C-alpha positions as CSV (number, residue, x, y, z in Angstrom):
1,M,-141.8,83.5,-191.3
2,V,-138.9,82.0,-193.2
3,T,-135.4,83.0,-194.1
4,I,-132.9,81.0,-196.1
5,G,-129.1,81.0,-196.5
6,T,-125.9,79.3,-195.6
7,F,-125.4,81.6,-192.6
8,D,-121.7,80.9,-192.3
9,G,-120.6,82.5,-189.1
10,L,-124.0,83.6,-188.0
11,H,-122.5,87.1,-187.7
12,K,-124.2,90.3,-186.7
13,G,-125.6,90.8,-190.2
14,H,-127.3,87.3,-190.0
15,Q,-128.5,88.1,-186.5
16,L,-130.2,91.3,-187.8
17,V,-132.1,89.1,-190.3
18,I,-133.0,86.7,-187.5
19,N,-134.2,89.5,-185.2
20,Q,-136.4,90.9,-187.9
21,L,-137.7,87.4,-188.6
22,K,-138.6,87.1,-184.9
23,E,-140.2,90.5,-184.8
24,L,-142.3,89.9,-187.9
25,A,-143.4,86.5,-186.5
26,S,-144.4,88.0,-183.2
27,N,-146.5,90.7,-185.0
28,E,-148.2,88.0,-187.0
29,N,-148.5,85.5,-184.2
30,G,-146.4,83.2,-186.4
31,E,-143.3,81.0,-186.0
32,T,-139.7,81.4,-187.2
33,V,-138.1,79.0,-189.6
34,I,-134.5,78.9,-190.8
35,F,-133.8,77.0,-194.0
36,T,-130.2,76.2,-194.5
37,F,-128.1,73.4,-196.0
38,Y,-125.4,70.8,-195.4
39,P,-122.8,70.4,-196.6
40,H,-121.8,73.8,-197.8
41,P,-122.9,74.3,-201.4
42,R,-119.3,74.9,-202.6
43,I,-118.3,71.4,-201.5
44,V,-120.8,70.0,-204.0
45,T,-120.5,72.6,-206.8
46,A,-116.7,72.8,-206.7
47,P,-115.5,69.5,-205.2
48,N,-111.9,70.0,-206.3
49,E,-111.6,73.4,-204.7
50,T,-109.3,73.4,-201.6
51,S,-109.7,77.0,-200.5
52,L,-113.0,76.7,-198.7
53,R,-112.8,77.8,-195.1
54,L,-115.9,78.1,-192.9
55,L,-116.4,80.3,-189.9
56,T,-118.8,77.8,-188.3
57,T,-119.3,74.0,-188.4
58,K,-122.7,72.4,-188.6
59,N,-122.8,71.8,-184.9
60,E,-121.7,75.3,-184.1
61,K,-124.5,76.8,-186.2
62,I,-127.1,74.6,-184.6
63,K,-126.0,75.8,-181.1
64,L,-126.0,79.4,-182.2
65,F,-129.5,79.1,-183.8
66,E,-130.7,77.7,-180.5
67,Q,-129.2,80.6,-178.6
68,F,-130.8,83.1,-180.9
69,G,-134.2,81.7,-180.2
70,V,-135.3,80.3,-183.6
71,D,-138.4,78.1,-183.5
72,H,-137.6,75.7,-186.3
73,L,-134.3,74.8,-188.1
74,I,-134.4,73.0,-191.4
75,I,-131.0,71.7,-192.5
76,Y,-131.6,70.5,-196.1
77,P,-129.2,68.1,-197.8
78,F,-127.3,70.0,-200.5
79,N,-126.6,67.6,-203.4
80,E,-126.2,67.9,-207.2
81,A,-129.9,67.6,-207.7
82,F,-130.7,70.4,-205.4
83,A,-127.9,72.5,-206.9
84,A,-129.5,72.1,-210.3
85,L,-132.9,73.3,-209.0
86,S,-134.0,76.6,-210.5
87,Y,-135.0,79.3,-208.1
88,T,-138.6,79.2,-209.3
89,D,-138.8,75.5,-208.7
90,F,-137.2,75.9,-205.2
91,V,-139.8,78.6,-204.3
92,K,-142.7,76.5,-205.6
93,T,-141.8,73.0,-204.4
94,I,-140.1,73.8,-201.1
95,L,-141.0,77.3,-199.8
96,V,-144.6,77.2,-200.9
97,E,-145.7,73.5,-201.1
98,K,-143.6,72.0,-198.3
99,I,-143.0,74.9,-195.8
100,H,-146.1,76.9,-196.6
101,T,-144.2,80.2,-196.3
102,Y,-146.2,83.2,-195.3
103,C,-143.4,85.7,-195.4
104,L,-139.8,85.3,-196.6
105,V,-137.2,87.5,-194.9
106,V,-134.0,88.0,-196.9
107,G,-130.7,90.0,-196.4
108,Y,-129.9,93.1,-198.4
109,D,-127.5,91.1,-200.7
110,H,-129.7,88.0,-201.1
111,R,-128.8,85.9,-204.2
112,F,-129.8,82.2,-204.3
113,G,-130.5,79.3,-206.5
114,K,-128.9,77.9,-209.7
115,N,-126.5,80.5,-211.1
116,R,-127.6,82.7,-208.1
117,E,-130.6,83.8,-210.1
118,G,-132.8,84.5,-207.1
119,G,-132.2,88.1,-206.4
120,Y,-134.7,90.3,-204.5
121,E,-136.6,91.6,-207.6
122,Y,-136.9,88.1,-209.0
123,L,-138.1,86.9,-205.7
124,Q,-140.8,89.6,-205.5
125,K,-142.3,88.3,-208.8
126,C,-142.4,84.8,-207.3
127,A,-144.1,86.1,-204.2
128,E,-146.8,87.8,-206.3
129,K,-147.3,84.6,-208.2
130,Y,-147.5,82.2,-205.2
131,G,-149.1,84.5,-202.7
132,F,-146.5,85.2,-200.0
133,K,-144.8,88.3,-198.7
134,V,-141.1,89.3,-199.0
135,H,-139.2,91.5,-196.5
136,R,-135.7,92.7,-197.2
137,T,-133.3,93.8,-194.4
138,E,-130.8,96.5,-194.8
139,A,-127.0,96.0,-194.6
140,L,-125.6,96.1,-191.1
141,S,-122.5,98.3,-190.7
142,V,-120.0,98.2,-188.0
143,E,-117.9,101.4,-187.9
144,T,-119.1,102.2,-191.5
145,D,-118.0,98.8,-192.7
146,K,-120.6,96.3,-193.9
147,V,-120.5,93.1,-192.0
148,S,-119.9,89.9,-194.2
149,S,-118.5,86.4,-193.7
150,T,-115.8,87.3,-196.3
151,K,-114.5,90.2,-194.2
152,I,-114.6,88.1,-191.0
153,R,-112.5,85.4,-192.7
154,A,-110.0,88.0,-193.8
155,A,-109.7,89.3,-190.3
156,L,-109.1,85.9,-188.9
157,E,-106.5,85.0,-191.5
158,T,-104.5,88.1,-190.3
159,G,-105.1,87.3,-186.7
160,A,-107.4,90.4,-186.2
161,I,-109.4,88.6,-183.5
162,A,-110.9,91.6,-181.9
163,K,-112.3,92.8,-185.2
164,A,-113.6,89.3,-186.1
165,N,-115.3,89.0,-182.8
166,Q,-116.8,92.4,-183.1
167,Y,-118.3,91.4,-186.5
168,L,-119.5,88.0,-185.3
169,G,-121.1,89.4,-182.1
170,Y,-119.6,86.6,-180.1
171,R,-116.1,85.1,-179.6
172,F,-114.7,82.9,-182.4
173,T,-114.2,79.3,-181.4
174,L,-112.2,76.3,-182.6
175,H,-113.1,72.8,-181.6
176,G,-110.7,69.9,-181.8
177,T,-109.1,66.9,-180.1
178,V,-106.0,66.7,-178.0
179,V,-103.4,64.6,-179.8
180,N,-99.8,63.5,-179.1
181,G,-97.1,66.1,-179.9
182,K,-93.3,66.4,-179.7
183,Q,-93.5,67.6,-176.0
184,L,-91.2,70.5,-176.8
185,G,-93.1,72.9,-174.6
186,R,-92.8,70.6,-171.6
187,K,-89.0,70.8,-171.8
188,L,-89.2,74.6,-171.9
189,G,-91.4,74.8,-168.8
190,F,-94.5,75.6,-170.9
191,P,-96.3,72.3,-171.5
192,T,-98.7,72.4,-174.4
193,A,-101.7,70.4,-175.6
194,N,-101.5,69.8,-179.4
195,I,-104.9,70.2,-181.1
196,E,-106.2,68.6,-184.2
197,A,-109.2,70.6,-185.6
198,S,-112.5,68.7,-185.7
199,D,-113.6,69.9,-189.2
200,K,-111.2,70.2,-192.1
201,Y,-113.2,73.1,-193.6
202,K,-113.1,75.2,-190.4
203,I,-111.0,78.3,-190.7
204,I,-107.8,78.5,-188.6
205,P,-106.7,82.0,-187.6
206,G,-103.4,83.2,-188.9
207,Y,-100.0,82.3,-187.5
208,G,-99.2,83.9,-184.1
209,V,-99.7,83.7,-180.4
210,Y,-103.2,84.3,-178.9
211,A,-104.8,84.7,-175.5
212,V,-107.6,82.1,-175.3
213,L,-110.1,80.5,-173.0
214,I,-110.1,76.7,-173.0
215,E,-113.1,74.5,-172.4
216,I,-112.6,70.8,-171.4
217,D,-115.3,68.6,-169.8
218,D,-117.6,71.6,-169.3
219,K,-114.9,73.5,-167.3
220,Q,-113.2,76.6,-168.5
221,Y,-109.5,77.5,-168.2
222,K,-107.2,80.4,-169.3
223,G,-104.2,80.0,-171.5
224,M,-102.1,81.1,-174.5
225,L,-102.2,79.4,-177.9
226,N,-99.6,79.2,-180.7
227,I,-100.6,78.6,-184.3
228,G,-97.6,78.2,-186.6
229,T,-94.6,76.1,-187.6
230,R,-92.4,76.0,-184.5
231,P,-89.8,78.2,-186.3
232,T,-87.2,78.0,-183.6
233,F,-87.2,74.2,-183.8
234,N,-88.6,73.3,-187.2
235,N,-87.3,74.0,-190.7
236,N,-90.4,72.7,-192.4
237,A,-92.6,75.8,-193.0
238,D,-95.6,73.8,-194.0
239,N,-95.8,71.9,-190.7
240,R,-98.5,73.9,-189.0
241,S,-99.2,73.2,-185.3
242,I,-101.9,74.3,-183.0
243,E,-100.6,74.2,-179.4
244,V,-102.2,75.6,-176.2
245,N,-100.5,76.2,-172.9
246,I,-103.2,76.0,-170.2
247,F,-102.4,78.0,-167.1
248,D,-102.3,76.2,-163.8
249,F,-103.2,72.9,-165.3
250,A,-101.5,69.5,-165.1
251,E,-104.1,66.9,-166.1
252,N,-103.7,64.2,-168.8
253,I,-106.2,65.2,-171.5
254,Y,-104.9,63.2,-174.5
255,G,-107.8,62.1,-176.7
256,K,-110.3,64.6,-175.1
257,S,-112.4,67.1,-176.9
258,I,-111.3,70.7,-176.4
259,T,-112.8,74.1,-177.4
260,L,-110.6,77.2,-177.9
261,V,-112.2,80.5,-177.4
262,F,-110.2,83.3,-179.1
263,I,-109.9,86.6,-177.1
264,D,-107.1,88.5,-178.8
265,K,-103.8,88.2,-180.6
266,I,-100.6,88.7,-178.5
267,R,-97.9,88.8,-181.2
268,E,-96.8,87.4,-184.6
269,E,-94.9,84.1,-184.7
270,K,-91.1,84.6,-184.9
271,K,-87.9,82.6,-184.8
272,F,-85.6,83.1,-181.9
273,A,-81.8,82.9,-181.7
274,G,-82.0,80.1,-179.2
275,V,-84.0,78.3,-176.5
276,D,-83.3,80.9,-173.8
277,A,-84.6,83.8,-175.8
278,L,-87.7,81.8,-176.6
279,V,-88.4,81.0,-172.9
280,E,-88.0,84.6,-172.0
281,Q,-90.5,85.6,-174.7
282,L,-93.0,82.9,-173.5
283,K,-92.8,84.4,-170.0
284,T,-93.7,87.8,-171.5
285,D,-96.5,86.2,-173.6
286,K,-98.0,84.6,-170.5
287,E,-98.0,87.9,-168.7
288,V,-99.7,89.6,-171.6
289,A,-102.3,86.8,-171.9
290,Q,-103.0,86.9,-168.2
291,E,-103.7,90.7,-168.5
292,L,-106.0,90.2,-171.5
293,L,-107.9,87.4,-169.7
294,L,-107.9,89.1,-166.3
295,S,-111.6,90.1,-166.3
296,L,-112.9,86.9,-167.9
């Protein structure tokens, strides 16, 4: 049983496809196969585009597929030659001749191949020609709203973490490395670790203050995160920073890998009249974050 796609985010809609794939495989005493690609097709087909933002990195997707119990994961190199492949040729040379597909499971909005020619009806004709089955899943709705990677990205860009996490079916994470900063937080009594994201295509949630869980060296901590421009100190609006204040933590972690697990947004970023006003707000932010993280 095979399904194909980019699976950005591996959200609840994708999970529905995977669950149906597993169910069909179980009924037929078969195995589940995920066929996906790296890098993302738009990196190859639109190399000058700068707006691409992904919900999941390659490594994140691999871990999620493992968690969802997929038997086989094929990560096919996406290059110009593959991009030029017609859908018919893809079905014949890869799905049929290489993978020996018995049944192909696709999402309700499946479009694939050169010029996105491979819709469900077209795929049915290929299936009849080459002797395999096609199963199409229905759209998954959450509170009457169809789940999609586009909608999750939109939610993250506005800081709507709870909505994004609901659509994902798990908590959004951001991986990075702790780098040197200006140590402004330390002077305020709220020392922060400055984070450099590990993948330039990974989406960063919108500016604001967030309650987060922090994972370092297989240990988990609680904290609050600021994504923004340090408006109280910095006049350069383009100088985005990612800074996390880890509660009850005093270790030197420069150069270490760090994972931020987003729980909820506390407030928008704002400019304060002075340092004292900022410190008072940070105290309030910490109380709100601790309340949000209390049961975690």
